[in-house]
C-alpha positions as CSV (number, residue, x, y, z in Angstrom):
1,M,23.0,-55.8,-23.3
2,S,20.4,-57.2,-21.0
3,N,16.8,-56.1,-20.9
4,N,17.0,-55.7,-17.1
5,V,16.3,-52.0,-16.5
6,G,17.7,-51.1,-13.2
7,I,16.8,-47.7,-11.9
8,H,19.1,-46.3,-9.1
9,I,18.3,-43.1,-7.3
10,F,21.2,-41.4,-5.7
11,T,21.5,-38.4,-3.5
12,D,24.4,-36.1,-4.3
13,E,26.1,-37.5,-1.1
14,S,25.5,-41.1,-2.0
15,L,26.6,-40.6,-5.4
16,A,29.8,-39.1,-4.4
17,R,30.3,-42.0,-1.9
18,H,29.7,-44.5,-4.7
19,D,32.1,-42.7,-7.0
20,Y,34.7,-42.6,-4.3
21,E,34.4,-46.3,-3.5
22,L,34.7,-47.1,-7.2
23,A,37.8,-44.9,-7.7
24,L,39.4,-46.3,-4.6
25,K,38.9,-50.0,-5.6
26,V,40.2,-49.2,-9.2
27,N,43.1,-47.3,-7.7
28,Q,44.0,-50.2,-5.4
29,A,43.8,-52.8,-8.1
30,T,45.9,-50.8,-10.5
31,T,48.6,-50.1,-7.9
32,A,48.9,-53.8,-7.1
33,H,48.9,-54.8,-10.7
34,V,51.5,-52.2,-11.8
35,T,53.8,-52.9,-8.7
36,R,53.7,-56.8,-9.3
37,A,54.4,-56.3,-13.0
38,M,57.3,-53.9,-12.4
39,A,58.9,-56.2,-9.9
40,K,59.0,-58.9,-12.5
41,M,60.7,-56.7,-15.1
42,N,64.4,-56.2,-15.7
43,T,65.8,-52.6,-16.1
44,P,65.3,-52.2,-19.8
45,Q,61.8,-53.4,-19.4
46,Q,61.1,-51.0,-16.7
47,L,62.5,-48.1,-18.8
48,R,60.1,-49.2,-21.6
49,A,57.2,-49.1,-19.2
50,L,57.8,-45.4,-18.9
51,S,56.9,-44.8,-22.6
52,A,53.5,-44.5,-24.1
53,V,53.6,-48.0,-25.4
54,G,54.8,-49.5,-22.2
55,R,52.1,-47.7,-20.2
56,A,49.4,-49.1,-22.6
57,E,50.9,-52.7,-22.1
58,L,50.5,-52.3,-18.4
59,M,46.7,-51.2,-18.7
60,F,44.0,-53.6,-17.7
61,N,41.8,-55.2,-20.3
62,D,38.1,-54.3,-20.4
63,E,37.2,-57.8,-18.8
64,T,39.4,-57.1,-15.9
65,L,38.1,-53.6,-15.4
66,F,34.5,-54.7,-15.4
67,K,35.4,-57.3,-12.7
68,I,36.9,-54.7,-10.5
69,I,34.0,-52.4,-11.0
70,G,31.6,-55.2,-10.2
71,S,33.3,-55.9,-7.0
72,V,32.2,-52.6,-5.5
73,E,29.1,-53.2,-3.5
74,N,26.0,-51.1,-4.4
């Protein structure tokens, strides 16, 4: 954690817009990631991806998620 205390003031409208932009960016990255991964898989691997374990394997790691979130302009 850094000692940099950033205070951000949002109106309801600007907070909703920020949340929307963040959700949109994560959705786009997730869709592209899963589509590419599924295209590389054979049929049994695709079926495994439907299971809870398979879905967990397709998830982004924390570092990647922070990069996606960080790419959203403030």
